C-alpha angles and dihedrals in degrees: 000000000000095000092054091048090052088050090052091049092051097052092046101044106035092076091060093040098054091064088061093042095191112189114270124245110252144172102284091215098065109096092194101062115126131210115252120267113255103196123092120206111274093233090078096237097126092252115153107194139156115244091255095062121072123193106226104178145341123225111188126177105088138079088232119210109150147352147183141194127235118231098211099049137019093263128136120193122200131192123209139165088261107038154337111258128194117208133197105225098183086118096039093186089062110029115194126213109232103166135023130192104196114215144142101240138167128214125331087159093184116045108208123199117212130186138183127190120197125215090261090060100257116143125209113199122195141153127225115232118200113203110210099169117345143009132174131159127184089224094055105032095151090068101053110156125210112174105031127232095129143119118212122190115206118196112219096168084121100045093198091059114041109185137181105255105177145346137206133183116234131211092216136043114300090194083131131005124191135194112239088217111017094200094050100026106184098136133037135189125218126219092247126188138250103350105336140070139181133247116209124206107220101170085117106037092192091059109031115175139184117253116238111235093198117027092181089075128067117260127011117316121209122224122253123249127169092214104037119152117083132015144003116208119186122207132206092265090060095253116139120211117203115202125193148096096349100035126260135325130191124222137184109235100182084129102034095199088057110039114182120215114235110174147326145216091257123204093341090060092047091052093243104107111105089203090060110039120179097021093122116012090160119344140347095236109200141332149203133196108203120209089011095166088063092062115150116187116232092005120137115275108276138136085233089064095049091234102114116104113195120205145166121220112210125207104161098172093057109096097187107096090209089066109018101105132320140217108236145194123204131186114234098210098179143001098196100104094276114150120249093001092154111084134180120267107168142329137192129201118207089261091058089062091064101216107091113093099206111065093170138046095017140121096246113141120136112252133167121004141185129206125220118205105255097047112281116127125198111209131181113223098182105234086008090072129210110340118189106207123199106226098162085117101042090196093059114039113192138174115266102173143328146199121204131173132199097244109028144124110190109199098169144017126194133177112229114243120230112248126200123187085356094301129110106251096202090247124112126227126216092251118108124199115210110198105205130186088213106034102030107222127352124191124212140180120215126201099235117204113260102005095103091221103104122203092333128106119267105266091231090063097050107054094168108040094163094061111106121241111284123246113274127236122243113290115254115259107251088222087065092048091048091049090051094048091046088052092047091052094046093047091047093045089050091054092043094054091045091053091048090054092049 
């Protein structure tokens, strides 16, 4: 398996390479590429970080894959190959594990948090688990899954006791599953494959079920999508963006059981537009449209106008960091049903950011990202670590900061919300979590422009700054990490080849 060999080489050699910090190969035409930083953090840990990013704490012990925050409580839930973990993030710089659901799980690449509040004010909190290949929990051995295609609901209302509340089979890929409305999660959409996806009815989380798209036919019928295959992201205007094999499509989800297609990324999103080569060499991975309620059709591209779609493009088998998978901006020109109304603006590969010392033979595709209001985006680039991208000018993406480790596989980056009185305020701190298959969970503070804080955590997310770093869990065995990554590559290669044959 060439890709697995590349991954092994990356994790074994980056540590030595960062001390040399040779300038990364990059697209010569990009005027904003920067030379690699040459200094390693003075603590001798093998951290290569820009001066505006400070490492706050390390939290090993899980083969980390994905995570999400609850709105109604300072709770963070992570999914890994070995467990689901519930964290108290009252002190965001030093998150504390308060509950664990042990399980063998692959892959649930996008942990999704859901909540529902009743009229009497009681809130149920849960997470959606998408089973891609295998799932087994010692507390639910009679329901071991080998083969995937299943949605699992885990109740975390009591954060100290996460439990499996319900299960539902799906007729399409459950690689990822997402709530249409996270604070009143009654319906969720699956990643799907080829040109179909599934809708799940979660009004009773103990008995979730797939919705039938055509009751006139026998069995359960999935729903059509021209871009099925990977992830749904829902914005503040109630529009869902479906990313996958053929780019991205946008849908009106006012009635979640009957989504309406609005527009797509056209030929550029399919990777067939000669004017925009390399915009989709495999899949558009995930997306987000900031300030969506302010959308103004035909206005110039600006976050102020709510017409910028952010996306990552993944190409995990490509070992050339000039092509392995980019972070992108797209201009949403119209939402009136016009075809191909989402057009490219700019993209950057890892090598364009100028701080990764291994331009070839590495596992360096872009993956999950999170946007911070103001224009900074935290992106996980697998072995390329945590990259902070400056998107304030969506036509000219540049590197803002970074944090790389010698042995690391960052799958996901998320900005920590600001909580007050136990509730998400809607504001975002300057603290970033990196979910890492090798290191577990790393915590960073970023010097955000104009906040006057510097590379220190926002005071409101660290209520007890005098408390010493908590004791760390046992490190994750590298064999388990290698096994999880091998399974990831095998499952994804199987899907990629099946797609190529279709």
